[in-house]
N, C-alpha and C positions, 0 to 999 in steps of 0.2 A: 263617828266610828273611830276608835283609837287605833293608831298605826303601831304595829310591833316592829321596832327597828331591827331586832335580832332576826326575826323571821324574814324581813326584807333583805337583810344582808346575806342570809343563807341562800336566798333565791338567786343571787347574782352569780353568773357563771364564773367570773374571775375569782370570787371568794371560794367557791367550791373547788376549783382547780388548785388554788393555793393550799387549801386544807388537804387535798389528796396528795399533793407533792410532799407536804410535811409528814403525812402518814407513812409514805413509802420511802422517805429520804434514806439513802444509804450512807456509806462512809465516804469521806473526802479522799482525794488522791493521797494526801499525806498519811492519813490514817490507814489506808490500804497498804501503802509501802511499809509502814511500821509493822502491820500485822504479818505481812509476808516475811519480813526480816526476822521477827520473833519466831514464827513457825519454822523458818529455815534453820535458825540457831538451835531450836529445840530438837529438830530432826537430826542435825549434825551431832548433837550431844548424845542422843538416844540410839542412833544407828549402830555404832560400834558395840555398845552393850547388848543390843538386840541380836546382832550377828554372832557375838560370842555365846549368848544363850542358846541360839539355834544350833551352833556347832556342837556345843556340849550335849545338847539334847539328842542330836542325831548320833553322836559317838556313843552315848550311853545306851541307846536303843540297839545299835549294832553290836556293842560289846556284850550286852545281855543275850542277844540272839546267838552269838558264837559260843558263849559260855554254856547256854542250854544245849546247843548242838553237841558239844563235847560231853556233857553230862548224859545225854541220851545214848550216845555211842558207848559210853562206859557202862551204863545200866543194861543195854542190850547185850554187851559182851558177857556180863555176869549171868544174865537170864538164859542166853543160848549156849553158854559154855564154849564160845569160840571168839576169835579176834574180830572186833569191830573197829571201824575207822571213821574219823571225821576228816573230810578233804576240803581244801580251800583253793580257789583259783580266781584269776581276773579274766573275764571274758568280755571283750569289747569295752573295756574300761569299767566293767561292773564286777564288784566282789561277790563271789558265789560260794556257797558251802553245800556239802552233801554228807549224809550219814548212811553208811552201808557196811556190809561185811568186808573184811580185808580180802584182796584179790591177788596177793602175792606180787609178782612183777607185771601183772596185766595192766595195760593202760586203761584207766577207768573213766576217761573223759566223757565218752558217749554211752556208757553202760549204767550210769546212775542218774538219779533225779537231782537237779541242782536248784537251790533256792538263792534268790538274789537279795543283797542288802540294798540300802538306799544308794541311788546313783551318785550321791555326794560323798560317799565313803571310798577310801582307797587303802590298800595295804602299804604300810611304811616299809619300803624295801631298801632305802638308802642307809648308809652307815652314819652313826652319830658322831659327835665331835671327838669321841674317844676311839674312833675307828672300828666300832663294833656294830653289827647289824642288830636292829631292834626286833626283827622277825627271824626266828631261828628254828622254826619247825622243819622237820625232815622233808627233803625233796628227792625221793628215790628216782633213779634213772628209769626204772621200770614203770613208774607212774607218770611218764611223760613230763619230766621236770622242765624240759625246754618250753613247755606250754604254761609253766608257772603254777604247778600244783604242789601245795604243801599238805602235810597230813600229820595226824596224831592217832596212834592206835592204842587199844586197851585189850588185855587178855581176859581169860575167863574169870580171873579173880578181880578184875577191875583195875589191875595195875597197868602202868605204862608198858607197852610192848616195844621197847627200844628207846630211842633218843628223846630226852626232855627238850623243851623249847617253848617258844611263845609266838603269838601273832599280834602285831601292833597295828592299830588303825589310826588314820588321820582323815581330815576332811579335805576334799580337793580345792575348795574355795577359800582355804585359809593358809596363807604362806607361813604362819607362825607354827612351826612344827612342835612347839611345846604343848600344843593341844593334842594329846594322844590318849588312847585307851588301849589296853592290852589284856589278853587272856593267856595265862601260861600254866604249864604243867610243872609244878615245883618239886615233886619227888617221884621216885620210881614206884611208889605206892599209888600213884595216880591222883594226888592232890591237885585240885584246880583252883586257881586264884585269878581275881580280876585286879588290874592295876591301872595307874594313871601316871602322867609325867611328873617327875620330881626334879628339883633343881640340882641335886647331887646324885651321881651314879651309885649303884649298889656294887657289891663285890665282883659282879660279872661285867661291870662297866656298862650296864644298861640304865637308861633314864626312866623307862616305863616299868614300874614294878609296884 
């Protein structure tokens, strides 16, 4: 009877164990350290770009929402032949907006339905390096201005009913205030525009336009 050396070798426990170890062999300590370093380096490079992308995305969504709210108020004013208003406030750190008929000097805080933007969004209330405010919508005393309510109104023709202005948004988690989005009423005819931060100010010394 001929002896099969390969078969005999496979039957040995130490040979089987050796092959098993080879089959599941992992990385060496040095290889593991190198992989961790490479992954960490890639993460460090990618994280700022990813955060910038997320900030821009959140601001664009908030800007579109506010722009649509103003457009709806303008459309309702022409439809109903009366003054409609879009109101803005910060409530517990959350930016909120509401569309409703104008209420004169009545405090509207608890009389209308408020919609909330992303918790990461804030209204830019500080002055820019030219000493000008980037958020300039009206804050009438009768509308509880001490509670931080801004407004824009439209009359039955869809024209601006009073002061022009803009609302400028930033993200809370970004110290770079050059990341801005704004919506502004540019003419008394009620033209609405969306803008973003620019390196040079416009004629009104605003950087968001």
